[in-house]
C-alpha positions, 0 to 999 in steps of 0.5 A: 346472881351471875344470869342477872348480872348479866342480863343486865349487862346485856340489857343495857347494852341493848338501850344502848345502842338503841339511844345511838340509833336514835341520834343517828337516824334523826332528821334524815333525808332517807331519799338523800341516803337512797339516792346516796347508795344508788350512785355508791360504786359497788366495784369498790365495796366489792374490793373492800370486802375482799381487804377486809378478809386480808386483813383476816388473814393477817391477824390469824397469821399473827396469830399463828406466830403468838400461838407458835411456842405452844404449837404450829397450827397451820393458819388457814385453820386459825382463820377459818377459828377467827371467821367462827369466832368473829360470827360469834361477837356480831351475833352474841353479846359480851364478846362471846365470840373469843371464846368460840376461837378459842374453843375451836382450836383448843379442841381440834388441836387438844389444847387446852382453850385457857392457853388459846385464850391466852394468845387472845389477851395478848393481841388484844393488848397489842392492839391497844398499842397499835391503836394508841400509836395511830391516836397521838399521830392523828392528834399531832395532824388534827385539831380533834375535839376536845372530849376525843382530844380527852379520851385520847390523854385517858387511854395513854396514861392508862396503856403506859401503865398497863406497858409498865405493869407488864415489863414488871410482870415479866422480869419480875413476875414472881415479885408483881404478882404477890404483890398483885395477890394483896391488892386483889384481897380487897375484891371479890373473891371470884373478880380476884380469882379470874384476873389473876387467872388471867394474867397466869395466862399471860405472862406464860404466853409472853415468856415465851417470846424469847427472841426480839425478833418475835417482837419486832414480826408481830410488829410488822403484821399489827402494822399490815392489819391496822393499815388495812383497816384505814385503807378500807375507809379511805377506800369507800371515800371514793364509791361514795364520791366523797373525796372532791365534794368535800376535800377529805384526805388520808387524814380524814379516814385516818380520824375516822379510824380513830374514833370509830374504835372508840365504838368496840370500846362502849357497851353495846349491843352484839357488832356495834350497832348503835355505837359504830353508826352514830361515831361514823357519822360524827366524824365525819361530820366533823368534814363537813359530810352531809348526815343521809351521805353520811350515815348511807357510808357508816351503815354500807361499812359496818355491813362491810365489817359483820356481814359477810364476815358473819355468814361465813362464820355460820357456816363455818361453823357449820361445816365444823359440826358445832353450834351457837347454842353449843357453843354457848353451853360450853363456854359456860360450863367452863366458866369462860368470860 
């Protein structure tokens, strides 16, 4: 039954990706796309790729800080595991890459995979808060379409509720977990068990961050990570000579960052194919960028995000003596979702 459910989710993701790709490529002039790509500044593309890898290094440093209470692990090891994880997310469904990088570190350092996964859960929550702050600022400086604004309000409400829940969870752990257990009784046991497992792992991870400076340092690294993401978007405006003709500004790249990040939330095929391209195209269209130029930009920036990381991730997995089949088998064996 579980395999059937997973298969259905995968198929739905591919269908959604196909629909978004169809909408993205509708009425596209391929000759104009080719012309736009040929005129691109490839040196800036190389620089953009380097900045993306710098952001991954920053993320590895932040991850090291989250893991420090468990064990201090060299950043180079974490960086390698992170790239293997990103490779998994690019090629396989259901965000399997998150388990891959947890398994790689857990296996090498002899640490329970559940403890590593707890730090990855914390990472995702931190990223959600950071995105919320970016979205709040973007909503102030740019008049978004109604559906984006409403999505921002929904994310804001959900994040505030999550933030309050986490405060109570850390301060009144026993009472909060007891209350949560009562609520989860209405859910199937397999679902409630997984939720409780994740929450317990998260509480264990947060408890180890005892000093205020811990939160401050993690916040600084988070800002640096997201600054790199924004800078790559903005730098590639120059790559395709979009600044002058369409009066694009730093606000434009901020809007692009916010809207394309929604593609991570929308169910799709591995690598956010289709959803990313359509939302990037839509964002650039808000500023009058033609569809051909916008789609060329979307395909190129998406490639910068995924192709180099996937290739290097595969090489690192081979060096580690791992394969996608072996990693997937380990994931199923340990029953992590």
